[in-house]
N, C-alpha and C positions, 0 to 999 in steps of 0.2 A: 148674563149675555152670551149669547153662542160666538168662539170664536172660529171662524175658518182660516185656515192656510196662506191660501189666495186674497180673498176682501175680505181682510181684517175681523172686523165685528157686520151684524145685521141688525140695527133696528128693528121698530115697531114701522115706522113710516117705509123702510126698503120694503121688510115684509108686503106691506099694503100692494107701496107700489107693482111691486114681479107682479102680487094677485089682481090688479088690471090689468096689468099689461097682459096677460095668459089668459084672463078674461076676454081681453081686446083679438084676443089672436086667434080664440079657439072660441068664443061663443059661447052663452049661460048652457044651452043643454049639448053642448060635448063634452065638459067638462064635468058632470057626472058618471063620464065611461073612459074617461081619463081616469078620475079616480078608484073605480071598482077594478076596472085594470092593472091600476097599480095596486089597489090590495091584495087580489088577489096573487100578482109576483112575490110579493112580500111574503103572503101566505107559504104560496110556495118554495122560497127561498130557507124560511123557518122551519117547514118539515123537513126538506134536505140539509140541513146541519142537523136536525135533532136526529137526522138517520146515521151523520158520521159517526154524533153523540154515540150514540147502544151501539154501532159497531166498534169503536176505540173501548169500549167501556168492557162490551163481551171479549174481545180482543186480548185485553191486560188477565179479565176473571180467569182466561185460555193459560195465561202465559199465568201466570204465582200459579193454577192448580199444578199446571204442567215442571215448574218450579219445587213442588213441595213431592215432588214426588220423588 
């Protein structure tokens, strides 16, 4: 089970209730658009993190190269 800091544990029943509330609030047609937007945001975040990791690796290589000289 997933343990959240403020909410304790979320079981299958709670997840289904949350999904039904979201369905009622946004309607069936809006949910795919919302999920698409969330997916794009996650993809953009992952690309940003990867870019930072690449920059850090490059800098550490440069530092190692400078130290060897």
